[in-house]
N, C-alpha and C positions, 0 to 999 in steps of 0.2 A: 172850757172843759170839752172832752171828746166822749161821745157815746158810741159804742160798736154794738151793732145789731147783727147777729149771726142766725141766719135762716136755715133751719136743720131739718133733715129727715131723721126721725127718732130711731130708725133701724138700718142706718147706713154706717158702714165702718169708716168711711172717709170723713163724714160729719162728726162722728165721734172723736177721731184723731185730731181734727181741726178745732174741735171745742176745747180738747185738752191744751192744744197749743195756744189759743186764745186766752184761756185762764192763766196760763204762764205770763202771756204778754199783759194781760190785765194787771196781774200782781207785780210785774217788773217795769211798767212804764213810768218815766219819771214826771209825768203829767197827770193831773187829776183826770180819771176816767171812769165811764160805768160800762159794764159789759151786760149784754141781754141775749139769751138764746130764745129764738122764736120758732116753735115747731110750726111747720107748714104741713098742713092736714086737709088734703083734698083727694077726691077719688082717683086722680091720675097718679099721684104719688103713691097712695096706698096700693093701688093695681100693680103699678111698676115694681114696687118694693116687693110685694107678695110673690109676684111671677119670678123675680129674681131669687129670693130666699127658697121659694119651693122647689127649685132645681136642685139646691144643696141639701136641704133638710125636708123632712116630712112635715107640712104644716097644713092646719084645718083653717080655711078661709075665714069663716065666722069668728073663731077663737082669735085669729090674728087681728081682724078688724076691731074686736072688743079690747083686746091688749093694747093696741096702738092708741086707741081713744082714751082707754083708762090711764095708760102712761102720760098722755098729754095733759089730762085733767089732774092727775096727781102731781105733775111737775108744777102745773100752775098753783095747786094747793100748798106744795112744799116751798114755792117762791114766796108766799106770803109769810113765811117764817124768815124771809130775808132771801135776796137775789142769790148771794153766795151758796146758801142752804139748797135753794132750788136747783142751781147749776150742778152742785155736788150730788144731789138726789138724782139728777137726770144722767150725769155721766156714769155713775154707779150702775144704775138701772141699765143703761145700754150696754156696758161692760158685761154685766151679768146675763143679759138677754142675748146679745149679739155673739160674744165670744165663748161664754160658758154654756149657753143655751139652757139657762135656768128657766123655771116656770116664773111668771110674773109673781105668783103668790110667795115664792121662795125668795126671789130678790127683794121684795118689799119687806118680809120678815127680817131679812139681813140688815136692811137699812133701818128698820125700827130698832132692832137689838143691838146696833153699833152706835145708836145716838145721833146719827146723821139727821133724823127728824125727831121732833118731840111727838111721840107715839100717840099721846092722849089728843094733843091738840090736832095733829094730822087725821085721826080717826074721826074726830067730831066735825072736821071741817071739809073732808074730801068730797063729799057729795053735794056741796053748796053749789047752787045754780049760777053764782058769780063767776065760777071758773069755766063755764060754758061760755058765758059773756066774754071772758077774757080771751078764749080761744078764738071766737068770732072776731073780736078786736085785732088779735095778731093777724088773721087772714086779711082783714081790711088795711092794716099796717103794711102788709107786704104789697098789697095792690097799690097802695098811695106811693110807697118806696120804689116802684116799679120792678119788684122781686117776682119773678116767675118760677124759679127752680130752687131747690135747696143747695146749700153749700155756697151761697152767696152772702156777701157781706156789705152793709151800709155803715159808713162812718159818717157821724155828724159832728160838726164843729159847732157847738152851742153858742159860742161867742159871736158869730157871724152868720148862723143859720145856713151854712153851706153844708152840703152832704155829697158824698161819692159813693156810687153803687159799684162795687167789685163782683163782676159776674163770675170770675174764676178765683178760687182761693189761692192767694200767694202770700205766705207768711212775710216775706221780707217787704212786699209792697205795702202790706197793711200796716207794718212797723213805721215805714216811710211816711205813709198818709198821716198816721197817728202824730208823728213828730213833725209834721208839716213840711217835710222834705221834698214832697212830690204830690200834689193833689191830683194830677191827672197821670195814670199809669195805663199800661196795656191792659186791655179788657175791662175798662172802667167807663164810667158814665157820671158826669156831675148831675145831680138832681136838686130841684129847688124844693126846700120845706116851707110850708105855709107857717106864718106867724101865729 
């Protein structure tokens, strides 16, 4: 089986577009696979994203930091309703926040009202401390897999515990790696996974 880990910046247009491509790949691969979106949350990413976005739209720094943290926690919460539910929740939230500039509250209401998430379950679970622990685990996973920037992908072949880190997103190379056509590509690095 193949596991695909995509490390994302929650407010980056390219990450959003690549997530939608990976979702399509996940659904169409002829081999068994799992897809995980891993939000990268650290001060450098948040600061760089804020600086980039604030040049284009008027943003309040504290509100932005609160929103990015809440989105990451809510994504983890939605993922407990299923990985696909979590990914759908995330890409819908990103679309509404990045392209439509909706408020976080408005996009959350949209998702609840359109049945993307189970509203009752989500509301009762979303402030659970386990999601904070999950985000910390995600950051540790990124370090373990040698991921330092968003928009990087790690593909793991669970049959032989080999993994490849693709530092630059390239859809065709990812397809080739998933289908074992070429484990070494340009801008990639083999990493070793501990048993």
